[in-house]
N, C-alpha and C positions, 0 to 999 in steps of 0.2 A: 866198462870204460871208467877211467879215473881222471878227474880234473884236480890239479894242484895249484894252489895260489895262496899267498899270504900265510896264515897260520892254520888253515884248515884244508882238509881233503874231502872232496865230494865224490861219492860213488853213485853212478847212475846205471840203470839196467833198462835199456830202451824197450826190449821185447816185453819184459815183465810190466813196464809202465803202460805200454800201449794196450796190453791185454787187460790191465786194470781199468783203463779209461773205457775200453770197449765194453767191459763187463758192467761198468756203471751206467753207460748209455743204454745197454740192453735192459738193465734193471729199471731205469727210468721209463723206457719205452713200454715195458711190461706193466709198470704202475699206471701209465697213461691209458693203456689199452683196458686194463682192469677197471679204472675209474670211469672210462667212457662206457664200458659194458654195464657197469653198475648204474650209471645215469640212464642208459636205455631201459634197463630192467625196471628202474624206479618209475620212469615215465609210462612204461607199459602197465605197471601195477596201478599207477595213479589213474590211467585211462579206464582200466577194468573196474576199479573201485568207483569212479565217478559215473560209469555206465550203468551200475546196478539199479538206480532208481528208474532209469528209462527202460531197462529190461523188464522191470516189474510193471511199469506203465503199459507196456505192449504185450505182456504175457496173455496168451489165449486170444489175442486180437488178430484180425486179418489185415495184412498189408499187401496191397496190389502194387506191383512194380511193372511199369511199362519200360521195356528194355529196347533201346534203339540208338540211332545216331552213330557217331564215330566209335563208340565203345564196342559195337558189334563187329567191327572190322579189325580190331586190335586184339591179338591173342592174349597178351599180358593183361589187358583190362578185362577181357572175357573171363579169364581164370579168377581174377580178383572179384568180379561180379558173382561168379558161381560160389566162391568161398563166402561172400557176404550173405547170399541166400541160404547157404547151408548153416551158417551161424545163426541166422534168424530162426530157422527151424529148431536148432538145438537149444535156443534160448526160450522155447515155448511159444513162439510166434507162428502164425499160419501165413506163410508167404504164397502169393499167387503171381506168376510171371506171365505177362503178355508181351509179345515181341512183334516188331515190324520186319522189314526186309526189302524196302524199295530199291536200294542200290544193287542188291543181289538179283532181284527180279530183272532189272534193266540189263544187267550183265548177261544173264542167261538168254534173254530175248535177243540180244545182239549176237550171241554165239549161235543161236538157232536161226539167225537171219530173219527174224520176225520184226517188221517195222511197227513202231508205235505211232498212233495218231493222237494228236493233242487238240483239245478244245479249250481255248483261253488258258493255256498253260497246264491243263489237267489231262492226264493220260486217259484215253478212251479204252476201256477193257472189253474187248469183244470175246466171243465164245472160245476162240483158240487161246487168247491171252489168259483168260481166267483159269484155264486148265494148267498153264505154266505157273501162274501165281499160286495155285493150290499145291502144285508139286514142289515149288521152291519153299513156300512158307511152312506147309504142314509136313512135307516129306524130307526136307533137307535142313533148313535152318533150325526148325523145331527140335529135331533129333540131335543136332550139334549142341544145343543149349542143355538138353536133357543129359547128354553124356558128360558135359562139364560139371553139372551139379552132382551127378551120381559119382563122379570121380572124387568128390569131396566127402563121400561117405553117406550121402542122403539118397532117398528114393524119389526121384522126379519122374513124372509121366507126361508124355506129350499128347496134346489133344487139340482139336479145333472146335468151332461152334457146332459142327455136325454130330460130334460124339455125344451120345445120350440126349440128343435134341436139346443141347445146352442153350444155344442161341438160334433164334430165327431172325432173318433179315428181310427187308423189302427194298426194292429198287430206289436208289437215291437220285435226286435231280439237283442240279446246281443252277441257281439263278444269278446271272451277272447283268451289269448295266453297261451298255455300250458307251464308251467315253465321249464319242462324237455326237450320237443322236440322243443319248440319255434314255434309250429305250431298253426295257428289261428283256433279257433273253433267258430261256430255260434250256440248259445244256443236258443232253442225253449222254451220259458217260458209260453206257453199256452195263456190264455186270458189276457195277459198284453199288454197294448197298449200305444200309444203316440198320443197326440192331433195333428190333421192335419188341422182342420177347427174350427174356433170360430166365432159365430154370436153374436154380442153384443146387438142386438135389445132388447131382453128381459131384460137384465141388465140395459139398458138405461131407459126403461119404469119403472123399479122398482126404479131407482134413482129419476126419476121425481115424483114418487108416495111416496117419503120419506120412502121407505122400504130398509131394509138391507139384501142383499142376503147372504146366508150361503150355500156354495157349497161343495158337496161331489164329489171326483174325480173318478166318474164312467161315462162312455160315450158309446154310440153305435158306431158301425162301419157301413160303407155302405154295409157290408156283412150281416147286420142284427144281428150280435153278440154283446154281451156286453163285454166291456173291463175295467179292473182295471188299473188306471193310477197313477203313482207316484205323490203324492200330491204336491211336490215341482215343478215338471214339469207342472202339471195342473195349479198351481198358476201363474207360469211364463207365460204360454200361455194366461191366462185370463188377467193378467196385461198388456201384450203386446197389446192385442186386444183393451183394454180400454185406452191405452196410459196413464197409471197411473203415477201420480206424484211420488209415492213411492210404492215399493213392500217390505214388511217386512217379514222376515223368523224368526219365533220364534223357537229357538232351545234349546239344553241343554248346550250350550257353550256361552261365552261372545261375540264371533265373530271370526274373523280371527286373529290368534296370530303369532308373530314372533318366531324365534327359541329360544328366551329367555322366551317365554311364556307371552310376553307383548302384549296387545291389539293394533292392528293397526286400527286407527280411520277412515282413509279414503284411498281408493285405486282406481286406474284407471284400465281399462281392461288390458292395457299393463303391469302394475305392477303385477296384478293377474297372468298373463301368466308367468312372470318371477319367481314369487314365486312358481308356480307349477313346473317349470323347475329345480329350485334349491332345491326342496324338502321341502320347508317351508310349503307349502300347500300340504297335502297328505291324503291318506285314504278316509274316507267318506266326507271330506270337498271338495274334487275335484268335484264330480258331483253337489254339491250344488253351488259352485262358477261358474261352467259351465252354470248352469241354470240361475244364476244372469247375466252372460255376454250375454246370448242369449236374455234374457228379455230386457236388455239395447239396444241391436241391433234391437229389435222389437218395440222400441219406449218408453220404461219406462225411466223416468228421473233419478231415483236413486233407488238402491236396498240395503237393510240393513239386515245384519245377526246379530241377537241379542239374548240375553238370556231370554227365556220365563219363567225361574224360578224366575226372579226378578219381584216382584209385580209391576204392572202398568208400565212395561217396554215400552209398546206402547206409553204412554203419555210422558215418559222420553225421548224417541227417537224423537218424533215429536215436543214437546213443550219446549225443553230446548236447550240451546246453545251447551252443551257438547254431547248431544245425549246419546245413550245407547248401541251402538254396532259398527260394521264396515260398513261404507257407501261405496258402490262401484258405481262409475260413469263412463261414457264413457271416 
């Protein structure tokens, strides 16, 4: 196309011009993509570099991870968790996984038409229910977690307290105070137990064999009966017996919060006790921090409560300066 006017002639080539513009836009886009990719790679390299001192800190140490909460019901988070555990092992750390499974147990009981009886909000585990609990925890959930970790190239093995006489339990009783009469009542919750003996021999052999133990919180009693144990308590007992460097509790909350809802990054046992007294720590967080304090008294160096809903929260806690939850120490 030709435009004439005054003393000059202008030649234009629309198709050629549009292709030039398009080519420039594509070149700019490619530059942006390459720059973004470079930024991502630089951040990844920076993370790996900054993680080195922490990898060295935990090398040849034992880290017990209690896996539970929302993360167990989310396949994406489950795969991220398995990858974290595999990376710990490949970094020279000895991870031990303890898992719960309350929601899954409730779902199976409902499908089987088995009604649960509750005392003061706590499920009573009769002989029929404890069989279902063992089936779901040791036979189903446990093997799913093992498969996820093995898919990441590691050797995980599923166990419960019965294997190798690892854990012995005794019947647990719950004492409650009636809000009206203020009279103490002792609740019989059936086949609910608490660990009284932990033999670390099998776990040490597995660590030497480069295997990752995945433990279901079911154990025998010296009375020959099977007991369901709270997974937090079970994990605390295992961590204490192994004198773990860290015990991590994956929960549905960021950690221990102050009254303004802000995360408390680090606490001592005495500070935790004061927070319970003034009501800052309340409800379901109380038994969790009590388990933390008991684990510390039994030889664990540090216990962390963190949010399992955050992808790769285990790596963020162990391999970064800021951590990912509340660290409780002696």
